[in-house]
DSSP file (Angstrom, degrees, kcal/mol; ACC not computed):
  #  RESIDUE AA STRUCTURE BP1 BP2  ACC     N-H-->O    O-->H-N    N-H-->O    O-->H-N    TCO  KAPPA ALPHA  PHI   PSI    X-CA   Y-CA   Z-CA
    1    1 A X              0   0    0      0, 0.0    16,-2.8     0, 0.0     2,-0.3   0.000 360.0 360.0 360.0 146.7    7.5   -6.9    4.4
    2    2 A X  E     -A   16   0A   0     14,-0.2   100,-1.8   100,-0.1     2,-0.3  -0.980 360.0-164.7-145.3 160.6    7.4   -3.3    3.3
    3    3 A X  E     -AB  15 101A   0     12,-2.7    12,-2.5    -2,-0.3     2,-0.5  -0.968  22.7-119.2-141.4 150.8    6.5   -1.1    0.3
    4    4 A X  E     -AB  14 100A   0     96,-3.1    96,-2.5    -2,-0.3     2,-0.5  -0.808  24.1-151.7 -92.5 132.3    7.0    2.4   -0.9
    5    5 A X  E     -AB  13  99A   0      8,-3.0     7,-3.3    -2,-0.5     8,-1.9  -0.920  11.8-166.7-106.2 125.8    3.9    4.5   -1.5
    6    6 A X  E     -AB  11  98A   0     92,-3.0    92,-2.1    -2,-0.5     2,-0.5  -0.876   9.6-162.1-114.4 144.3    4.1    7.1   -4.1
    7    7 A X  E >  S-AB  10  97A   0      3,-2.8     3,-2.1    -2,-0.4    90,-0.2  -0.990  82.1 -15.1-122.5 122.7    1.6   10.0   -4.7
    8    8 A X  T 3  S-     0   0    0     88,-2.3    -1,-0.2    -2,-0.5    89,-0.1   0.914 131.6 -52.3  49.3  46.8    1.7   11.8   -8.2
    9    9 A X  T 3  S+     0   0    0     87,-0.6     2,-0.4     1,-0.2    -1,-0.3   0.416 116.6 115.6  77.4  -3.1    5.1   10.1   -8.7
   10   10 A X  E <  S-A    7   0A   0     -3,-2.1    -3,-2.8    21,-0.0     2,-0.3  -0.838  74.5-112.9-104.3 133.6    6.6   11.4   -5.4
   11   11 A X  E     +A    6   0A   0     -2,-0.4    -5,-0.3    -5,-0.2     3,-0.1  -0.487  44.7 164.7 -64.6 124.1    7.6    9.1   -2.5
   12   12 A X  E     -     0   0A   0     -7,-3.3    16,-2.2     1,-0.3     2,-0.3   0.725  50.7 -23.2-113.8 -28.3    5.0    9.8    0.2
   13   13 A X  E     -AC   5  27A   0     -8,-1.9    -8,-3.0    14,-0.3     2,-0.5  -0.980  52.6-102.2-167.6 177.3    5.3    7.0    2.7
   14   14 A X  E     -AC   4  26A   0     12,-2.6    12,-1.9    -2,-0.3     2,-0.5  -0.974  21.4-158.2-120.8 130.1    6.1    3.5    3.7
   15   15 A X  E     -AC   3  25A   0    -12,-2.5   -12,-2.7    -2,-0.5     2,-0.3  -0.923  19.3-176.4-108.2 126.5    3.6    0.7    4.2
   16   16 A X  E     -AC   2  24A   0      8,-3.2     8,-2.3    -2,-0.5     2,-0.6  -0.940  29.1-145.3-125.4 143.9    4.7   -2.2    6.4
   17   17 A X  E     - C   0  23A   0    -16,-2.8     6,-0.2    -2,-0.3     5,-0.1  -0.958  35.1-142.8-101.4 117.4    3.4   -5.5    7.5
   18   18 A X    >   -     0   0    0      4,-2.9     3,-2.5    -2,-0.6   -16,-0.0  -0.293  20.3-107.5 -78.6 159.1    4.7   -5.8   11.0
   19   19 A X  T 3  S+     0   0    0      1,-0.3    -1,-0.1     2,-0.1    -2,-0.0   0.784 119.5  56.8 -57.1 -26.0    5.9   -9.1   12.6
   20   20 A X  T 3  S-     0   0    0      2,-0.1    -1,-0.3     1,-0.0     3,-0.1   0.387 122.7-105.1 -90.3  10.1    2.8   -9.3   14.8
   21   21 A X  S <  S+     0   0    0     -3,-2.5    -2,-0.1     1,-0.3     2,-0.1   0.274  82.7 121.1  91.5  -8.6    0.5   -9.1   11.7
   22   22 A X        -     0   0    0     -5,-0.1    -4,-2.9     1,-0.0     2,-0.4  -0.357  57.5-125.2 -80.0 168.7   -0.6   -5.6   12.0
   23   23 A X  E     -CD  17  51A   0     28,-3.1    28,-2.3    30,-0.3     2,-0.4  -0.908  17.6-163.4-118.9 147.5    0.0   -2.9    9.3
   24   24 A X  E     -CD  16  50A   0     -8,-2.3    -8,-3.2    -2,-0.4     2,-0.4  -0.994   5.4-173.3-130.0 130.1    1.7    0.4    9.6
   25   25 A X  E     +CD  15  49A   0     24,-2.3    24,-3.7    -2,-0.4     2,-0.4  -0.996  13.1 176.2-123.9 131.5    1.6    3.4    7.1
   26   26 A X  E     -C   14   0A   0    -12,-1.9   -12,-2.6    -2,-0.4    22,-0.1  -0.996  28.8-127.7-137.2 128.7    3.9    6.3    7.8
   27   27 A X  E     -C   13   0A   0     18,-0.5   -14,-0.3    -2,-0.4     2,-0.2  -0.475  33.6-115.9 -66.9 145.2    4.5    9.4    5.7
   28   28 A X    >>  -     0   0    0    -16,-2.2     4,-1.4    -2,-0.1     3,-0.7  -0.608  25.7-115.2 -80.7 146.7    8.2   10.0    5.1
   29   29 A X  H 3> S+     0   0    0      1,-0.2     4,-0.8    -2,-0.2     3,-0.3   0.847 113.0  56.4 -53.3 -40.0    9.6   13.3    6.7
   30   30 A X  H >> S+     0   0    0      1,-0.2     3,-0.6     2,-0.2     4,-0.6   0.885 106.6  50.7 -62.7 -35.9   10.4   15.0    3.4
   31   31 A X  H <> S+     0   0    0     -3,-0.7     4,-2.5     1,-0.2     3,-0.4   0.834  99.4  63.1 -70.4 -33.0    6.8   14.5    2.2
   32   32 A X  H 3< S+     0   0    0     -4,-1.4    -1,-0.2    -3,-0.3    -2,-0.2   0.775  91.5  70.4 -67.1 -24.1    5.3   16.0    5.4
   33   33 A X  H << S-     0   0    0     -4,-0.8    -1,-0.2    -3,-0.6    -2,-0.2   0.952 129.8 -16.1 -55.4 -55.7    7.0   19.4    4.5
   34   34 A X  H  < S+     0   0    0     -4,-0.6    -2,-0.2    -3,-0.4    -1,-0.2   0.222 101.5 119.9-142.9  17.2    4.8   20.2    1.5
   35   35 A X     <  -     0   0    0     -4,-2.5     2,-0.3    -5,-0.1     9,-0.1  -0.239  55.5-122.1 -82.3 171.6    2.9   17.1    0.4
   36   36 A X        -     0   0    0    -29,-0.1    -2,-0.1     1,-0.0    -1,-0.1  -0.887  37.1 -93.4-111.3 145.2   -0.8   16.5    0.3
   37   37 A X        -     0   0    0     -2,-0.3     6,-0.1     1,-0.2     3,-0.1  -0.267  25.5-139.9 -53.9 140.3   -2.6   13.6    2.1
   38   38 A X  S    S+     0   0    0      4,-0.5     2,-0.3     1,-0.2    -1,-0.2   0.717  86.8   7.7 -73.8 -19.4   -2.9   10.5   -0.1
   39   39 A X  B >  S-E   42   0B   0      3,-0.5     3,-1.0     1,-0.1    -1,-0.2  -0.979  70.1-120.7-155.2 155.0   -6.4   10.1    1.4
   40   40 A X  T 3  S+     0   0    0     -2,-0.3     3,-0.4     1,-0.2    -1,-0.1   0.708 117.3  56.7 -70.5 -20.0   -8.8   11.9    3.6
   41   41 A X  T 3  S+     0   0    0      1,-0.2    -1,-0.2    -3,-0.0     2,-0.1   0.504 108.9  48.6 -84.8  -3.3   -8.7    8.9    5.9
   42   42 A X  B <  S-E   39   0B   0     -3,-1.0    -3,-0.5    15,-0.0    -4,-0.5  -0.496  80.0-177.9-133.5  65.9   -4.8    9.3    6.1
   43   43 A X        -     0   0    0     -3,-0.4     2,-0.2     1,-0.2    -3,-0.1  -0.179  44.1 -79.3 -60.9 157.2   -4.3   13.0    6.9
   44   44 A X        +     0   0    0     -9,-0.1     2,-0.3   -13,-0.0    -1,-0.2  -0.413  68.8 144.9 -62.2 129.1   -0.6   14.1    7.2
   45   45 A X        -     0   0    0     -2,-0.2   -18,-0.5     2,-0.1     4,-0.1  -0.954  52.4-129.3-157.3 156.3    1.0   13.3   10.5
   46   46 A X  S    S+     0   0    0     -2,-0.3    -1,-0.1   -20,-0.1   -17,-0.0   0.854  86.7  80.6 -74.2 -38.9    4.4   12.3   11.7
   47   47 A X  S    S-     0   0    0      1,-0.1   -20,-0.3   -21,-0.1     2,-0.1  -0.333  88.8-105.7 -74.7 151.5    3.2    9.2   13.7
   48   48 A X        -     0   0    0    -22,-0.1     2,-0.6     1,-0.1   -22,-0.2  -0.449  24.0-123.7 -72.5 148.4    2.4    6.0   11.9
   49   49 A X  E     -D   25   0A   0    -24,-3.7   -24,-2.3    -2,-0.1     2,-0.4  -0.838  31.4-162.2 -88.7 125.8   -1.0    4.8   11.2
   50   50 A X  E     +D   24   0A   0     -2,-0.6     2,-0.3   -26,-0.2   -26,-0.2  -0.885  14.3 167.3-112.9 140.5   -1.5    1.3   12.7
   51   51 A X  E     -D   23   0A   0    -28,-2.3   -28,-3.1    -2,-0.4     4,-0.1  -0.993  41.7-129.2-151.2 155.5   -4.2   -1.2   11.9
   52   52 A X  S    S+     0   0    0     -2,-0.3     2,-0.2   -30,-0.2    -1,-0.1   0.833  98.5  24.5 -73.5 -30.9   -5.1   -4.8   12.4
   53   53 A X  S    S-     0   0    0      1,-0.1   -30,-0.3   -30,-0.1     3,-0.1  -0.647 113.9 -59.0-120.5-178.3   -5.7   -5.3    8.7
   54   54 A X  S    S-     0   0    0     -2,-0.2    -1,-0.1     1,-0.1    -2,-0.1  -0.412  74.5 -91.8 -59.8 134.7   -4.6   -3.6    5.6
   55   55 A X     >  -     0   0    0      1,-0.1     4,-2.4    -4,-0.1     3,-0.2  -0.144  33.7-119.8 -48.1 141.7   -5.7    0.1    5.9
   56   56 A X  H  > S+     0   0    0      1,-0.2     4,-2.1     2,-0.2    -1,-0.1   0.827 110.9  57.4 -56.8 -36.1   -9.1    0.6    4.3
   57   57 A X  H  4 S+     0   0    0      2,-0.2     4,-0.5     1,-0.2    -1,-0.2   0.945 111.8  41.2 -59.7 -50.0   -7.8    3.1    1.8
   58   58 A X  H >4 S+     0   0    0     -3,-0.2     3,-1.1     1,-0.2     4,-0.4   0.890 113.1  53.7 -69.1 -41.4   -5.3    0.6    0.4
   59   59 A X  H >< S+     0   0    0     -4,-2.4     3,-1.3     1,-0.3    -1,-0.2   0.885 103.3  58.4 -59.7 -38.6   -7.7   -2.3    0.5
   60   60 A X  T 3< S+     0   0    0     -4,-2.1    -1,-0.3     1,-0.3    -2,-0.2   0.620  95.8  63.7 -71.9 -13.0  -10.2   -0.3   -1.5
   61   61 A X  T <  S+     0   0    0     -3,-1.1    33,-0.4    -4,-0.5    -1,-0.3   0.615  86.0  97.1 -81.3 -15.3   -7.7    0.1   -4.3
   62   62 A X  S <  S-     0   0    0     -3,-1.3     6,-0.1    -4,-0.4    24,-0.0  -0.416  79.6-108.8 -79.6 147.5   -7.6   -3.7   -5.0
   63   63 A X        -     0   0    0     -2,-0.1     2,-0.3     4,-0.1    -1,-0.1  -0.264  35.3-154.7 -69.9 166.2   -9.6   -5.4   -7.6
   64   64 A X    >>  +     0   0    0      4,-0.0     3,-1.0     5,-0.0     4,-0.9  -0.833  43.2   4.8-134.1 168.6  -12.6   -7.5   -6.7
   65   65 A X  H 3> S-     0   0    0     -2,-0.3     4,-1.8     1,-0.2     3,-0.2  -0.187 119.5  -4.6  65.7-141.8  -14.5  -10.4   -8.0
   66   66 A X  H 3> S+     0   0    0      1,-0.2     4,-2.1     2,-0.2    -1,-0.2   0.827 132.7  55.4 -63.1 -33.5  -13.7  -12.3  -11.1
   67   67 A X  H <> S+     0   0    0     -3,-1.0     4,-2.6     1,-0.2    -1,-0.2   0.885 107.0  49.6 -68.4 -39.2  -10.8  -10.0  -12.0
   68   68 A X  H  X S+     0   0    0     -4,-0.9     4,-2.7     1,-0.2    -1,-0.2   0.877 109.6  52.3 -71.2 -32.3   -9.2  -10.6   -8.7
   69   69 A X  H  X S+     0   0    0     -4,-1.8     4,-2.2     2,-0.2    -2,-0.2   0.918 111.1  47.6 -65.9 -39.8   -9.5  -14.4   -9.2
   70   70 A X  H  X S+     0   0    0     -4,-2.1     4,-3.0     2,-0.2     5,-0.2   0.948 113.9  46.1 -60.1 -52.1   -7.9  -14.1  -12.6
   71   71 A X  H  X S+     0   0    0     -4,-2.6     4,-2.7     1,-0.2     5,-0.2   0.907 110.8  53.7 -62.2 -40.9   -5.1  -12.0  -11.2
   72   72 A X  H  X>S+     0   0    0     -4,-2.7     5,-1.8    -5,-0.2     4,-0.9   0.928 113.0  42.9 -60.4 -44.1   -4.6  -14.3   -8.3
   73   73 A X  H  <5S+     0   0    0     -4,-2.2     3,-0.3     3,-0.2    -2,-0.2   0.943 116.3  47.9 -64.3 -48.1   -4.3  -17.4  -10.6
   74   74 A X  H  <5S+     0   0    0     -4,-3.0    -2,-0.2     1,-0.2    -1,-0.2   0.846 120.9  34.6 -66.6 -35.7   -2.0  -15.6  -13.0
   75   75 A X  H  <5S-     0   0    0     -4,-2.7    -1,-0.2    -5,-0.2    -2,-0.2   0.500 104.2-125.8 -95.1  -6.2    0.3  -14.1  -10.3
   76   76 A X  T  <5 +     0   0    0     -4,-0.9     2,-0.4    -3,-0.3    -3,-0.2   0.941  60.4 141.5  59.3  49.6    0.1  -17.1   -8.1
   77   77 A X      < -     0   0    0     -5,-1.8    -1,-0.2    -6,-0.2     2,-0.2  -0.976  59.3-108.4-124.0 138.8   -1.0  -15.1   -5.0
   78   78 A X    >   -     0   0    0     -2,-0.4     3,-1.9     1,-0.2     7,-0.2  -0.459  25.6-135.7 -56.4 124.3   -3.5  -16.0   -2.4
   79   79 A X  T 3  S+     0   0    0      1,-0.3    -1,-0.2    -2,-0.2     6,-0.1   0.774 103.6  56.2 -57.3 -26.9   -6.6  -13.8   -2.9
   80   80 A X  T 3  S+     0   0    0      1,-0.2     2,-1.6     2,-0.1    -1,-0.3   0.557  82.5  89.8 -88.0  -7.7   -6.8  -13.1    0.8
   81   81 A X    <>  +     0   0    0     -3,-1.9     4,-2.5     1,-0.2     3,-0.2  -0.566  52.5 171.0 -88.7  77.8   -3.2  -11.8    1.0
   82   82 A X  H  >  +     0   0    0     -2,-1.6     4,-3.2     1,-0.2    -1,-0.2   0.839  69.6  56.3 -56.7 -40.3   -4.1   -8.2    0.3
   83   83 A X  H  > S+     0   0    0      2,-0.2     4,-2.5     1,-0.2    -1,-0.2   0.940 111.5  40.8 -60.6 -47.0   -0.7   -6.8    1.1
   84   84 A X  H  > S+     0   0    0     -3,-0.2     4,-2.4     2,-0.2    -1,-0.2   0.883 114.4  54.1 -67.5 -35.6    1.1   -9.0   -1.4
   85   85 A X  H  X S+     0   0    0     -4,-2.5     4,-2.0     2,-0.2    -2,-0.2   0.942 109.9  49.0 -62.2 -46.1   -1.7   -8.4   -3.9
   86   86 A X  H  X S+     0   0    0     -4,-3.2     4,-1.0     1,-0.2    13,-0.2   0.912 112.1  46.3 -59.6 -43.9   -1.2   -4.6   -3.4
   87   87 A X  H  < S+     0   0    0     -4,-2.5    14,-0.3     1,-0.2     3,-0.3   0.903 113.9  48.3 -68.5 -36.8    2.5   -4.7   -3.9
   88   88 A X  H  < S+     0   0    0     -4,-2.4    -1,-0.2     1,-0.2    -2,-0.2   0.813 125.1  29.4 -69.7 -29.1    2.2   -6.9   -7.0
   89   89 A X  H >< S+     0   0    0     -4,-2.0     3,-1.9    -5,-0.2    -1,-0.2   0.343  90.4 107.4-109.8   1.5   -0.5   -4.8   -8.7
   90   90 A X  G ><  +     0   0    0     -4,-1.0     9,-1.6     1,-0.3     3,-0.7   0.633  68.7  63.6 -62.6 -19.0    0.6   -1.5   -7.1
   91   91 A X  G 3  S+     0   0    0      1,-0.2    -1,-0.3    -4,-0.2    -2,-0.1   0.643 106.4  45.2 -78.5 -15.7    2.0    0.0  -10.3
   92   92 A X  G <  S+     0   0    0     -3,-1.9    -1,-0.2     7,-0.1     2,-0.2  -0.314  81.3 137.9-124.9  47.6   -1.4    0.0  -11.9
   93   93 A X    <   -     0   0    0     -3,-0.7     2,-0.1     4,-0.4   -31,-0.1  -0.570  59.5 -94.3 -92.7 158.4   -3.8    1.4   -9.3
   94   94 A X  S >  S+     0   0    0    -33,-0.4     3,-0.6    -2,-0.2    -1,-0.1  -0.410  87.5   2.4 -66.9 145.3   -6.6    3.8   -9.8
   95   95 A X  T 3  S-     0   0    0      1,-0.2    -2,-0.1    -2,-0.1   -88,-0.0  -0.370 114.2 -38.4  78.4-153.8   -5.8    7.5   -9.2
   96   96 A X  T 3  S+     0   0    0    -58,-0.1   -88,-2.3    -2,-0.1   -87,-0.6   0.430 102.9  98.5 -94.1  -1.1   -2.5    9.1   -8.3
   97   97 A X  E <   +B    7   0A   0     -3,-0.6    -4,-0.4   -90,-0.2     2,-0.3  -0.708  44.0 178.5 -99.0 142.0   -1.2    6.5   -5.9
   98   98 A X  E     -B    6   0A   0    -92,-2.1   -92,-3.0    -2,-0.3     2,-0.4  -0.983  12.4-154.9-134.4 146.4    1.3    3.8   -6.7
   99   99 A X  E     +B    5   0A   0     -9,-1.6     2,-0.3    -2,-0.3   -94,-0.2  -0.990  13.6 179.9-126.9 132.5    2.8    1.1   -4.5
  100  100 A X  E     -B    4   0A   0    -96,-2.5   -96,-3.1    -2,-0.4   -12,-0.1  -0.969  32.5-105.4-131.1 145.2    6.1   -0.6   -5.1
  101  101 A X  E     -B    3   0A   0     -2,-0.3   -98,-0.2   -14,-0.3     2,-0.2  -0.336  42.4-103.9 -64.6 150.6    8.0   -3.2   -3.2
  102  102 A X    >   -     0   0    0   -100,-1.8     3,-2.6     1,-0.1  -100,-0.1  -0.556  30.4-123.8 -71.8 139.0   10.9   -2.0   -1.3
  103  103 A X  T 3  S+     0   0    0      1,-0.3    -1,-0.1    -2,-0.2    -2,-0.1   0.672 110.7  57.3 -64.0 -13.6   14.0   -3.1   -3.3
  104  104 A X  T 3  S+     0   0    0   -102,-0.0     2,-0.4     2,-0.0    -1,-0.3   0.440  91.8  88.0 -90.3  -2.5   15.3   -5.0   -0.2
  105  105 A X    <   -     0   0    0     -3,-2.6     2,-0.5  -103,-0.1    -4,-0.0  -0.758  67.2-145.6-102.4 142.1   12.2   -7.1    0.0
  106  106 A X              0   0    0     -2,-0.4    -2,-0.0     1,-0.1    -3,-0.0  -0.914 360.0 360.0-104.0 131.5   11.8  -10.4   -1.8
  107  107 A X              0   0    0     -2,-0.5    -1,-0.1   -20,-0.0   -19,-0.0   0.365 360.0 360.0-110.1 360.0    8.4  -11.3   -2.9
């Protein structure tokens, strides 16, 4: 599964869940020319950021507690599936970042 990450309305990178269960975030080449990092923990670089779980920055954008429970029931998403949660709620995140499903992906 993959998703597009936008910063201030501009496509900044691609977030993927890899077949082995790890996650990858990589800035798109066009954004590297004159874009700003979406987070201090994800400075601009050509190489992908790899992690065993959803990157801490993205995980921190998700709701918690009772609101997450309500969203989970309403959207019929497992609370523990942070990637799917991020994609489904990514249009309404705090700050300048938005996450949208890739149009070729089925959720």
